[in-house]
A tleap script that builds the chain and sets N, CA, C and O, in Angstrom:
source leaprc.protein.ff14SB
mol = sequence {
  NMET GLN ILE PRO GLN GLY LEU LYS PHE ASP
  SER ASN GLY LEU ILE PRO ALA VAL VAL GLN
  ASP ALA SER ASN ASN GLU VAL LEU MET VAL
  ALA TYR MET ASN LEU ALA ALA VAL GLU HIE
  THR ILE SER THR GLY ARG ALA THR PHE TRP
  SER ARG SER ARG GLN LYS PHE TRP ILE LYS
  GLY GLU THR SER GLY ASN ILE GLN VAL VAL
  LYS GLU LEU PHE VAL ASP CYS ASP GLN ASP
  CYS LEU LEU VAL LYS VAL GLU GLN THR GLY
  ALA ALA CYS HIE GLU GLY TYR ARG SER CYS
  PHE PHE ARG GLN VAL THR ASP SER GLY ASP
  THR LEU GLU ILE ILE GLY GLU LYS LEU THR
  GLU SER CTYR
}
set mol.1.N position { 14.471 17.837 4.221 }
set mol.1.CA position { 13.492 16.074 4.705 }
set mol.1.C position { 14.519 15.419 4.215 }
set mol.1.O position { 14.767 15.901 3.110 }
set mol.2.N position { 15.443 14.328 4.544 }
set mol.2.CA position { 16.089 13.443 4.683 }
set mol.2.C position { 15.348 11.379 4.004 }
set mol.2.O position { 14.698 10.714 4.810 }
set mol.3.N position { 15.536 11.020 3.094 }
set mol.3.CA position { 15.246 10.178 2.693 }
set mol.3.C position { 16.390 9.341 2.627 }
set mol.3.O position { 17.474 9.592 2.101 }
set mol.4.N position { 15.859 7.862 3.484 }
set mol.4.CA position { 17.169 7.144 2.970 }
set mol.4.C position { 17.773 6.272 1.709 }
set mol.4.O position { 17.329 5.654 0.741 }
set mol.5.N position { 19.049 6.587 2.296 }
set mol.5.CA position { 20.067 6.328 0.881 }
set mol.5.C position { 19.971 5.735 0.185 }
set mol.5.O position { 19.172 4.915 0.637 }
set mol.6.N position { 20.310 5.334 -1.142 }
set mol.6.CA position { 20.044 4.134 -2.203 }
set mol.6.C position { 19.081 3.838 -2.486 }
set mol.6.O position { 19.085 2.852 -3.222 }
set mol.7.N position { 18.365 4.137 -2.309 }
set mol.7.CA position { 16.770 3.787 -2.856 }
set mol.7.C position { 16.712 4.016 -3.916 }
set mol.7.O position { 17.020 5.064 -4.482 }
set mol.8.N position { 16.046 2.451 -4.618 }
set mol.8.CA position { 16.655 2.697 -6.112 }
set mol.8.C position { 14.605 2.676 -7.238 }
set mol.8.O position { 13.856 1.726 -7.465 }
set mol.9.N position { 14.523 3.618 -7.467 }
set mol.9.CA position { 13.946 4.427 -8.732 }
set mol.9.C position { 13.847 3.255 -9.481 }
set mol.9.O position { 14.597 2.283 -9.403 }
set mol.10.N position { 12.567 3.444 -10.446 }
set mol.10.CA position { 12.029 2.551 -11.742 }
set mol.10.C position { 12.935 3.852 -12.953 }
set mol.10.O position { 13.323 4.957 -12.573 }
set mol.11.N position { 13.059 3.394 -14.169 }
set mol.11.CA position { 12.568 4.565 -14.738 }
set mol.11.C position { 12.082 5.718 -14.611 }
set mol.11.O position { 12.637 6.817 -14.619 }
set mol.12.N position { 10.314 5.237 -14.412 }
set mol.12.CA position { 9.485 6.229 -14.383 }
set mol.12.C position { 9.322 6.621 -13.111 }
set mol.12.O position { 8.117 6.654 -12.863 }
set mol.13.N position { 10.458 7.165 -11.516 }
set mol.13.CA position { 11.252 7.047 -11.122 }
set mol.13.C position { 10.032 6.380 -9.762 }
set mol.13.O position { 10.017 7.153 -8.804 }
set mol.14.N position { 9.572 5.779 -9.672 }
set mol.14.CA position { 8.124 5.133 -8.735 }
set mol.14.C position { 9.196 2.993 -8.317 }
set mol.14.O position { 9.583 2.008 -8.947 }
set mol.15.N position { 9.131 3.515 -6.903 }
set mol.15.CA position { 9.490 1.898 -6.205 }
set mol.15.C position { 8.140 1.513 -5.815 }
set mol.15.O position { 7.200 2.272 -5.583 }
set mol.16.N position { 8.152 0.670 -5.787 }
set mol.16.CA position { 6.950 -0.441 -5.257 }
set mol.16.C position { 6.751 -0.243 -4.110 }
set mol.16.O position { 7.740 0.161 -3.499 }
set mol.17.N position { 5.514 -0.409 -3.331 }
set mol.17.CA position { 5.047 0.068 -2.135 }
set mol.17.C position { 4.650 -1.421 -0.559 }
set mol.17.O position { 3.733 -1.213 0.235 }
set mol.18.N position { 5.220 -2.259 -0.499 }
set mol.18.CA position { 3.871 -3.286 0.152 }
set mol.18.C position { 2.996 -3.149 1.059 }
set mol.18.O position { 3.016 -3.960 1.985 }
set mol.19.N position { 2.203 -2.315 1.047 }
set mol.19.CA position { 1.796 -2.427 2.679 }
set mol.19.C position { 1.321 -3.691 3.749 }
set mol.19.O position { 0.203 -4.206 3.790 }
set mol.20.N position { 2.241 -3.953 4.404 }
set mol.20.CA position { 1.204 -4.738 5.267 }
set mol.20.C position { 0.390 -3.628 7.056 }
set mol.20.O position { 0.465 -2.552 7.649 }
set mol.21.N position { -0.334 -5.077 7.084 }
set mol.21.CA position { -1.247 -4.747 9.039 }
set mol.21.C position { -0.314 -5.000 10.029 }
set mol.21.O position { -0.113 -6.079 10.586 }
set mol.22.N position { 0.432 -3.590 10.278 }
set mol.22.CA position { 1.335 -4.155 11.757 }
set mol.22.C position { 0.982 -5.246 12.827 }
set mol.22.O position { 1.546 -6.023 13.597 }
set mol.23.N position { 0.091 -4.972 12.551 }
set mol.23.CA position { -0.665 -6.023 14.505 }
set mol.23.C position { -0.638 -7.454 13.903 }
set mol.23.O position { -0.131 -8.392 14.518 }
set mol.24.N position { -1.046 -7.550 13.019 }
set mol.24.CA position { -0.985 -9.140 12.212 }
set mol.24.C position { -0.506 -9.873 11.014 }
set mol.24.O position { -0.860 -10.987 10.629 }
set mol.25.N position { 0.879 -8.570 10.174 }
set mol.25.CA position { 1.548 -8.878 8.967 }
set mol.25.C position { 0.487 -9.100 7.624 }
set mol.25.O position { 0.929 -9.164 6.476 }
set mol.26.N position { -0.988 -9.207 7.950 }
set mol.26.CA position { -1.637 -9.382 6.674 }
set mol.26.C position { -0.976 -8.857 5.523 }
set mol.26.O position { -1.589 -7.839 5.199 }
set mol.27.N position { -0.589 -8.941 5.211 }
set mol.27.CA position { -0.314 -8.374 3.168 }
set mol.27.C position { -1.744 -7.408 3.058 }
set mol.27.O position { -2.769 -8.036 3.325 }
set mol.28.N position { -1.955 -5.765 2.648 }
set mol.28.CA position { -3.390 -5.030 2.420 }
set mol.28.C position { -3.756 -5.356 1.566 }
set mol.28.O position { -4.710 -6.128 1.465 }
set mol.29.N position { -3.108 -4.869 0.643 }
set mol.29.CA position { -2.287 -3.520 -0.640 }
set mol.29.C position { -0.917 -3.719 -1.688 }
set mol.29.O position { -0.051 -4.520 -1.336 }
set mol.30.N position { -0.823 -3.265 -2.462 }
set mol.30.CA position { 1.077 -2.490 -3.496 }
set mol.30.C position { 0.527 -2.040 -3.878 }
set mol.30.O position { -0.441 -2.478 -4.499 }
set mol.31.N position { 0.849 -0.827 -3.716 }
set mol.31.CA position { 1.041 0.624 -4.448 }
set mol.31.C position { 2.001 0.688 -5.113 }
set mol.31.O position { 2.545 -0.346 -5.500 }
set mol.32.N position { 2.661 2.383 -5.552 }
set mol.32.CA position { 4.011 2.586 -6.186 }
set mol.32.C position { 3.602 4.182 -4.750 }
set mol.32.O position { 2.636 4.559 -4.087 }
set mol.33.N position { 4.784 4.515 -4.921 }
set mol.33.CA position { 5.862 6.251 -4.412 }
set mol.33.C position { 6.791 6.345 -5.659 }
set mol.33.O position { 7.365 5.553 -6.405 }
set mol.34.N position { 6.682 7.474 -5.547 }
set mol.34.CA position { 7.681 8.616 -5.754 }
set mol.34.C position { 8.331 9.375 -4.788 }
set mol.34.O position { 7.853 9.823 -3.746 }
set mol.35.N position { 8.966 9.435 -5.031 }
set mol.35.CA position { 10.420 10.181 -4.590 }
set mol.35.C position { 9.482 11.639 -3.188 }
set mol.35.O position { 9.892 11.897 -2.056 }
set mol.36.N position { 8.507 12.121 -3.746 }
set mol.36.CA position { 7.381 13.401 -3.358 }
set mol.36.C position { 7.361 12.183 -2.317 }
set mol.36.O position { 7.710 12.360 -1.149 }
set mol.37.N position { 6.905 10.845 -2.832 }
set mol.37.CA position { 5.482 10.172 -1.739 }
set mol.37.C position { 6.339 9.802 -1.197 }
set mol.37.O position { 6.286 10.783 -0.455 }
set mol.38.N position { 7.574 9.002 -0.632 }
set mol.38.CA position { 8.269 8.757 0.700 }
set mol.38.C position { 8.275 9.409 1.528 }
set mol.38.O position { 7.591 9.273 2.542 }
set mol.39.N position { 9.355 10.619 1.208 }
set mol.39.CA position { 9.214 11.934 1.358 }
set mol.39.C position { 8.010 12.903 2.035 }
set mol.39.O position { 8.223 13.949 2.648 }
set mol.40.N position { 6.878 12.383 1.810 }
set mol.40.CA position { 5.498 12.749 2.813 }
set mol.40.C position { 5.046 11.783 3.198 }
set mol.40.O position { 3.914 11.798 3.680 }
set mol.41.N position { 5.831 10.548 3.108 }
set mol.41.CA position { 4.784 9.079 4.323 }
set mol.41.C position { 6.087 9.466 5.680 }
set mol.41.O position { 6.002 9.751 6.875 }
set mol.42.N position { 7.218 9.286 4.718 }
set mol.42.CA position { 8.074 9.945 6.091 }
set mol.42.C position { 7.488 10.702 6.939 }
set mol.42.O position { 6.704 10.278 7.787 }
set mol.43.N position { 7.832 11.976 6.784 }
set mol.43.CA position { 7.799 13.293 7.419 }
set mol.43.C position { 5.929 13.509 8.329 }
set mol.43.O position { 5.713 14.114 9.378 }
set mol.44.N position { 4.713 12.643 7.282 }
set mol.44.CA position { 3.484 13.244 7.764 }
set mol.44.C position { 2.982 12.241 9.425 }
set mol.44.O position { 2.465 12.686 10.449 }
set mol.45.N position { 3.480 10.551 9.023 }
set mol.45.CA position { 3.201 8.995 9.341 }
set mol.45.C position { 1.973 9.128 8.523 }
set mol.45.O position { 0.982 9.492 9.156 }
set mol.46.N position { 1.858 8.968 7.571 }
set mol.46.CA position { 0.600 9.109 6.691 }
set mol.46.C position { 0.995 7.927 5.052 }
set mol.46.O position { 1.727 8.252 4.117 }
set mol.47.N position { 0.731 7.466 5.104 }
set mol.47.CA position { 0.897 6.417 3.987 }
set mol.47.C position { 0.158 7.624 2.026 }
set mol.47.O position { -0.788 7.881 1.281 }
set mol.48.N position { 1.190 7.776 2.246 }
set mol.48.CA position { 0.797 8.168 0.660 }
set mol.48.C position { 1.833 7.978 -0.555 }
set mol.48.O position { 3.001 7.745 -0.246 }
set mol.49.N position { 1.590 8.037 -1.515 }
set mol.49.CA position { 1.243 7.236 -2.658 }
set mol.49.C position { 1.238 8.070 -3.841 }
set mol.49.O position { 0.914 9.257 -3.889 }
set mol.50.N position { 1.958 6.709 -5.588 }
set mol.50.CA position { 1.495 8.329 -6.529 }
set mol.50.C position { 0.443 7.231 -7.233 }
set mol.50.O position { 0.718 6.032 -7.199 }
set mol.51.N position { -0.609 7.651 -7.783 }
set mol.51.CA position { -1.051 7.077 -8.740 }
set mol.51.C position { -0.793 7.384 -10.396 }
set mol.51.O position { -0.917 8.431 -11.032 }
set mol.52.N position { -0.261 5.615 -10.942 }
set mol.52.CA position { -0.156 5.523 -12.622 }
set mol.52.C position { -1.533 5.896 -13.237 }
set mol.52.O position { -1.476 6.232 -14.419 }
set mol.53.N position { -2.390 5.898 -12.830 }
set mol.53.CA position { -3.550 5.295 -13.650 }
set mol.53.C position { -4.181 6.903 -13.645 }
set mol.53.O position { -4.769 7.428 -14.590 }
set mol.54.N position { -3.856 7.592 -12.169 }
set mol.54.CA position { -4.377 9.154 -11.898 }
set mol.54.C position { -2.970 10.193 -12.631 }
set mol.54.O position { -3.286 10.716 -13.699 }
set mol.55.N position { -1.816 10.436 -12.239 }
set mol.55.CA position { -0.358 10.484 -12.784 }
set mol.55.C position { -0.642 11.577 -11.222 }
set mol.55.O position { -0.049 12.656 -11.200 }
set mol.56.N position { -1.416 11.251 -10.194 }
set mol.56.CA position { -0.932 12.131 -9.065 }
set mol.56.C position { -1.483 11.145 -7.548 }
set mol.56.O position { -2.193 10.192 -7.230 }
set mol.57.N position { -0.308 12.478 -6.814 }
set mol.57.CA position { -0.087 12.277 -5.633 }
set mol.57.C position { -2.309 11.114 -5.086 }
set mol.57.O position { -3.455 11.133 -5.534 }
set mol.58.N position { -1.612 10.462 -4.058 }
set mol.58.CA position { -3.258 10.107 -2.966 }
set mol.58.C position { -2.249 10.139 -1.645 }
set mol.58.O position { -1.024 10.258 -1.631 }
set mol.59.N position { -3.170 9.994 -0.556 }
set mol.59.CA position { -3.215 10.388 0.924 }
set mol.59.C position { -4.450 8.857 1.263 }
set mol.59.O position { -5.673 8.940 1.146 }
set mol.60.N position { -3.807 7.798 1.613 }
set mol.60.CA position { -4.922 6.471 1.993 }
set mol.60.C position { -6.036 6.814 2.927 }
set mol.60.O position { -5.936 6.436 4.095 }
set mol.61.N position { -7.082 7.484 2.546 }
set mol.61.CA position { -7.900 7.054 4.032 }
set mol.61.C position { -8.233 8.686 2.822 }
set mol.61.O position { -9.354 8.599 2.320 }
set mol.62.N position { -7.398 10.080 2.345 }
set mol.62.CA position { -7.821 10.509 2.065 }
set mol.62.C position { -9.296 11.286 1.825 }
set mol.62.O position { -9.667 12.459 1.771 }
set mol.63.N position { -9.765 10.298 1.742 }
set mol.63.CA position { -11.634 10.663 1.013 }
set mol.63.C position { -12.144 9.435 1.101 }
set mol.63.O position { -13.108 9.344 0.341 }
set mol.64.N position { -11.886 8.235 1.811 }
set mol.64.CA position { -12.331 7.278 2.381 }
set mol.64.C position { -12.749 7.642 3.539 }
set mol.64.O position { -13.868 7.264 3.886 }
set mol.65.N position { -11.744 8.686 4.657 }
set mol.65.CA position { -11.710 8.222 6.265 }
set mol.65.C position { -10.624 6.416 6.725 }
set mol.65.O position { -10.129 6.269 7.842 }
set mol.66.N position { -10.476 5.160 5.437 }
set mol.66.CA position { -9.858 4.459 4.927 }
set mol.66.C position { -7.973 4.733 5.632 }
set mol.66.O position { -6.977 4.338 5.027 }
set mol.67.N position { -7.949 5.331 6.717 }
set mol.67.CA position { -6.122 6.185 6.621 }
set mol.67.C position { -5.474 4.552 7.030 }
set mol.67.O position { -6.035 3.477 7.244 }
set mol.68.N position { -3.715 5.069 7.009 }
set mol.68.CA position { -3.308 4.257 7.033 }
set mol.68.C position { -1.653 4.997 8.082 }
set mol.68.O position { -0.815 5.623 7.432 }
set mol.69.N position { -1.536 4.884 8.932 }
set mol.69.CA position { -0.702 5.305 10.118 }
set mol.69.C position { 0.360 4.155 9.592 }
set mol.69.O position { 0.173 2.992 9.233 }
set mol.70.N position { 1.735 5.087 9.709 }
set mol.70.CA position { 2.437 4.013 9.487 }
set mol.70.C position { 3.631 3.986 10.533 }
set mol.70.O position { 4.253 4.962 10.952 }
set mol.71.N position { 3.798 2.746 10.838 }
set mol.71.CA position { 4.547 2.383 11.671 }
set mol.71.C position { 5.457 2.330 12.065 }
set mol.71.O position { 5.804 2.635 13.205 }
set mol.72.N position { 6.376 1.724 10.786 }
set mol.72.CA position { 7.699 1.369 10.463 }
set mol.72.C position { 7.763 0.651 9.111 }
set mol.72.O position { 6.830 -0.061 8.739 }
set mol.73.N position { 8.750 0.821 8.456 }
set mol.73.CA position { 9.138 1.321 7.077 }
set mol.73.C position { 10.452 0.766 6.936 }
set mol.73.O position { 11.439 1.286 7.457 }
set mol.74.N position { 10.487 -0.252 6.263 }
set mol.74.CA position { 11.061 -1.852 5.388 }
set mol.74.C position { 11.498 -0.854 3.867 }
set mol.74.O position { 10.645 -0.224 3.240 }
set mol.75.N position { 13.383 -0.906 3.385 }
set mol.75.CA position { 13.633 -1.250 2.005 }
set mol.75.C position { 14.468 -2.818 2.605 }
set mol.75.O position { 15.099 -3.144 3.611 }
set mol.76.N position { 13.841 -3.755 0.798 }
set mol.76.CA position { 14.517 -4.855 0.489 }
set mol.76.C position { 16.247 -4.598 0.722 }
set mol.76.O position { 16.452 -3.619 1.439 }
set mol.77.N position { 16.981 -5.007 0.443 }
set mol.77.CA position { 17.930 -5.788 0.159 }
set mol.77.C position { 18.771 -5.203 -1.043 }
set mol.77.O position { 19.859 -4.637 -0.933 }
set mol.78.N position { 17.860 -5.511 -2.562 }
set mol.78.CA position { 18.462 -4.141 -3.384 }
set mol.78.C position { 17.534 -3.550 -3.272 }
set mol.78.O position { 16.567 -4.135 -3.760 }
set mol.79.N position { 17.234 -2.258 -2.683 }
set mol.79.CA position { 16.639 -1.504 -2.087 }
set mol.79.C position { 15.920 -1.230 -2.795 }
set mol.79.O position { 15.725 -0.026 -2.625 }
set mol.80.N position { 15.204 -1.654 -3.722 }
set mol.80.CA position { 13.981 -1.212 -4.429 }
set mol.80.C position { 12.747 -1.383 -4.618 }
set mol.80.O position { 12.038 -1.437 -5.623 }
set mol.81.N position { 12.534 -1.479 -3.282 }
set mol.81.CA position { 11.006 -2.098 -2.763 }
set mol.81.C position { 11.209 -1.955 -1.210 }
set mol.81.O position { 12.119 -2.300 -0.456 }
set mol.82.N position { 9.834 -1.217 -0.998 }
set mol.82.CA position { 9.068 -0.858 0.653 }
set mol.82.C position { 8.766 -1.689 0.919 }
set mol.82.O position { 8.139 -2.442 0.173 }
set mol.83.N position { 9.037 -1.916 1.978 }
set mol.83.CA position { 7.229 -2.862 3.051 }
set mol.83.C position { 7.370 -1.444 3.885 }
set mol.83.O position { 8.216 -0.715 4.403 }
set mol.84.N position { 5.362 -1.613 3.556 }
set mol.84.CA position { 5.317 -0.338 5.080 }
set mol.84.C position { 3.894 -0.920 5.730 }
set mol.84.O position { 2.848 -1.341 5.236 }
set mol.85.N position { 4.436 -0.710 7.216 }
set mol.85.CA position { 3.993 -1.542 8.244 }
set mol.85.C position { 2.349 -0.313 8.529 }
set mol.85.O position { 2.563 0.871 8.268 }
set mol.86.N position { 1.382 -0.559 8.859 }
set mol.86.CA position { 0.282 0.426 8.987 }
set mol.86.C position { 0.033 0.449 9.430 }
set mol.86.O position { 0.829 -0.240 10.068 }
set mol.87.N position { -1.276 0.897 10.667 }
set mol.87.CA position { -2.036 1.000 11.110 }
set mol.87.C position { -3.741 1.267 10.792 }
set mol.87.O position { -4.423 2.243 11.102 }
set mol.88.N position { -4.198 -0.186 9.939 }
set mol.88.CA position { -5.304 0.018 9.161 }
set mol.88.C position { -6.251 0.186 9.427 }
set mol.88.O position { -6.845 -0.717 10.015 }
set mol.89.N position { -7.155 1.862 9.045 }
set mol.89.CA position { -8.398 1.814 9.468 }
set mol.89.C position { -9.625 1.590 8.720 }
set mol.89.O position { -10.363 2.570 8.824 }
set mol.90.N position { -10.050 0.784 8.099 }
set mol.90.CA position { -11.052 0.207 7.660 }
set mol.90.C position { -10.674 -0.500 6.427 }
set mol.90.O position { -9.841 -1.405 6.478 }
set mol.91.N position { -11.118 -0.221 5.547 }
set mol.91.CA position { -11.189 -1.185 4.081 }
set mol.91.C position { -10.199 -0.754 3.271 }
set mol.91.O position { -10.140 0.288 2.618 }
set mol.92.N position { -9.041 -2.081 3.413 }
set mol.92.CA position { -7.506 -1.189 2.685 }
set mol.92.C position { -7.732 -1.189 0.655 }
set mol.92.O position { -7.217 -0.808 -0.397 }
set mol.93.N position { -8.616 -1.751 1.105 }
set mol.93.CA position { -9.299 -2.283 -1.316 }
set mol.93.C position { -10.514 -0.909 -2.067 }
set mol.93.O position { -11.505 -0.695 -1.368 }
set mol.94.N position { -10.452 -0.466 -2.774 }
set mol.94.CA position { -10.937 0.132 -2.646 }
set mol.94.C position { -12.287 -0.356 -3.983 }
set mol.94.O position { -12.967 0.019 -4.939 }
set mol.95.N position { -11.885 -1.602 -2.950 }
set mol.95.CA position { -13.225 -2.732 -3.807 }
set mol.95.C position { -14.323 -3.059 -2.138 }
set mol.95.O position { -15.464 -3.518 -2.073 }
set mol.96.N position { -13.532 -2.670 -1.173 }
set mol.96.CA position { -14.368 -2.088 -0.189 }
set mol.96.C position { -13.776 -3.728 0.574 }
set mol.96.O position { -14.047 -3.889 1.764 }
set mol.97.N position { -13.343 -4.352 0.163 }
set mol.97.CA position { -12.242 -5.314 1.478 }
set mol.97.C position { -11.401 -5.226 2.037 }
set mol.97.O position { -10.449 -4.787 1.391 }
set mol.98.N position { -11.132 -5.524 3.444 }
set mol.98.CA position { -9.899 -5.458 3.714 }
set mol.98.C position { -8.408 -5.490 3.909 }
set mol.98.O position { -7.606 -4.890 4.625 }
set mol.99.N position { -8.350 -6.474 2.946 }
set mol.99.CA position { -6.978 -6.356 2.277 }
set mol.99.C position { -7.338 -6.362 0.334 }
set mol.99.O position { -8.513 -6.611 0.065 }
set mol.100.N position { -6.685 -6.187 -0.507 }
set mol.100.CA position { -7.020 -6.253 -1.497 }
set mol.100.C position { -6.393 -7.589 -2.499 }
set mol.100.O position { -6.310 -7.781 -3.712 }
set mol.101.N position { -6.116 -8.164 -1.583 }
set mol.101.CA position { -5.556 -9.333 -1.862 }
set mol.101.C position { -7.264 -10.647 -1.047 }
set mol.101.O position { -7.273 -11.592 -0.258 }
set mol.102.N position { -8.045 -10.125 -1.613 }
set mol.102.CA position { -9.687 -10.836 -0.587 }
set mol.102.C position { -10.035 -12.112 -2.242 }
set mol.102.O position { -11.159 -12.513 -2.544 }
set mol.103.N position { -8.863 -12.436 -2.932 }
set mol.103.CA position { -9.814 -13.710 -4.008 }
set mol.103.C position { -8.270 -14.523 -4.203 }
set mol.103.O position { -7.134 -14.176 -4.526 }
set mol.104.N position { -8.904 -15.715 -3.831 }
set mol.104.CA position { -8.101 -17.380 -3.545 }
set mol.104.C position { -7.688 -17.896 -5.152 }
set mol.104.O position { -8.655 -17.888 -5.913 }
set mol.105.N position { -6.559 -18.279 -5.677 }
set mol.105.CA position { -6.359 -19.052 -6.885 }
set mol.105.C position { -7.084 -20.662 -6.564 }
set mol.105.O position { -6.391 -21.646 -6.303 }
set mol.106.N position { -8.171 -20.680 -6.623 }
set mol.106.CA position { -8.596 -22.528 -6.504 }
set mol.106.C position { -7.667 -23.640 -6.647 }
set mol.106.O position { -6.576 -23.408 -7.168 }
set mol.107.N position { -8.034 -25.163 -6.138 }
set mol.107.CA position { -6.886 -26.090 -6.307 }
set mol.107.C position { -6.986 -26.450 -8.018 }
set mol.107.O position { -6.051 -26.905 -8.677 }
set mol.108.N position { -8.329 -26.132 -8.532 }
set mol.108.CA position { -8.232 -26.019 -9.953 }
set mol.108.C position { -6.828 -25.195 -10.662 }
set mol.108.O position { -6.173 -25.354 -11.692 }
set mol.109.N position { -6.788 -24.387 -9.673 }
set mol.109.CA position { -6.516 -23.552 -10.024 }
set mol.109.C position { -6.722 -22.246 -11.779 }
set mol.109.O position { -6.193 -21.347 -12.433 }
set mol.110.N position { -7.759 -23.044 -11.669 }
set mol.110.CA position { -8.764 -22.264 -12.929 }
set mol.110.C position { -9.845 -20.771 -12.374 }
set mol.110.O position { -9.906 -19.685 -12.950 }
set mol.111.N position { -10.395 -21.079 -11.444 }
set mol.111.CA position { -10.944 -19.914 -10.908 }
set mol.111.C position { -10.508 -19.705 -9.571 }
set mol.111.O position { -9.672 -20.430 -9.032 }
set mol.112.N position { -11.413 -18.090 -8.657 }
set mol.112.CA position { -10.966 -17.230 -7.747 }
set mol.112.C position { -11.824 -18.008 -7.101 }
set mol.112.O position { -12.759 -18.682 -7.533 }
set mol.113.N position { -11.263 -17.794 -5.614 }
set mol.113.CA position { -12.608 -17.598 -4.658 }
set mol.113.C position { -12.163 -16.785 -3.908 }
set mol.113.O position { -10.940 -16.685 -3.809 }
set mol.114.N position { -13.187 -15.803 -3.009 }
set mol.114.CA position { -13.575 -15.121 -2.267 }
set mol.114.C position { -13.497 -15.047 -1.588 }
set mol.114.O position { -14.514 -15.030 -0.894 }
set mol.115.N position { -12.109 -14.905 -0.937 }
set mol.115.CA position { -11.940 -15.152 0.647 }
set mol.115.C position { -11.839 -14.078 1.559 }
set mol.115.O position { -11.530 -14.187 2.746 }
set mol.116.N position { -12.108 -13.050 0.965 }
set mol.116.CA position { -11.862 -11.571 2.078 }
set mol.116.C position { -12.764 -11.068 2.735 }
set mol.116.O position { -13.914 -11.203 2.317 }
set mol.117.N position { -12.579 -10.516 3.660 }
set mol.117.CA position { -14.312 -9.582 4.617 }
set mol.117.C position { -14.340 -8.087 3.705 }
set mol.117.O position { -13.714 -7.058 3.451 }
set mol.118.N position { -15.512 -8.814 3.463 }
set mol.118.CA position { -15.805 -7.172 2.546 }
set mol.118.C position { -17.019 -5.642 3.941 }
set mol.118.O position { -18.128 -5.632 4.474 }
set mol.119.N position { -16.013 -4.868 3.877 }
set mol.119.CA position { -16.440 -4.381 5.419 }
set mol.119.C position { -17.231 -3.237 4.291 }
set mol.119.O position { -18.367 -3.064 4.733 }
set mol.120.N position { -17.009 -2.328 2.882 }
set mol.120.CA position { -17.657 -1.256 3.080 }
set mol.120.C position { -17.620 -1.734 1.459 }
set mol.120.O position { -16.660 -2.304 0.942 }
set mol.121.N position { -19.361 -1.238 0.510 }
set mol.121.CA position { -19.511 -0.483 -0.943 }
set mol.121.C position { -17.450 -0.317 -1.286 }
set mol.121.O position { -16.496 0.029 -0.588 }
set mol.122.N position { -17.625 -0.804 -2.765 }
set mol.122.CA position { -16.818 0.121 -3.868 }
set mol.122.C position { -16.573 1.349 -3.086 }
set mol.122.O position { -17.376 1.470 -2.161 }
set mol.123.N position { -15.657 2.342 -3.189 }
set mol.123.CA position { -15.206 3.583 -3.568 }
set mol.123.C position { -14.286 4.363 -4.132 }
set mol.123.O position { -14.460 5.581 -4.188 }
savepdb mol mol.pdb
quit
């Protein structure tokens, strides 16, 4: 399996991945990948990440059915961050929202307003 040369993983062997909807460019979530997750993502076309809290792989939608089919994969200028453009099925957020970025800081700056669409209950 070949992966892009020059990717810069952090001291824990991880690289951040910004996940974006390929059809409308909405940012859906941010997760982390290690080398094996990058390889699996490229070879299968399914977004695969490394869970820092559970210390194991997770393929997006494997248990929830809210899958991410990878359409394009980009690397930033420093080669230390990935942009994964996906076709999202269902909620991207484990709290049931379309995007993990469903809260907006209000103009006063001291409160959060829920602006996102909740598709399902938390999973």
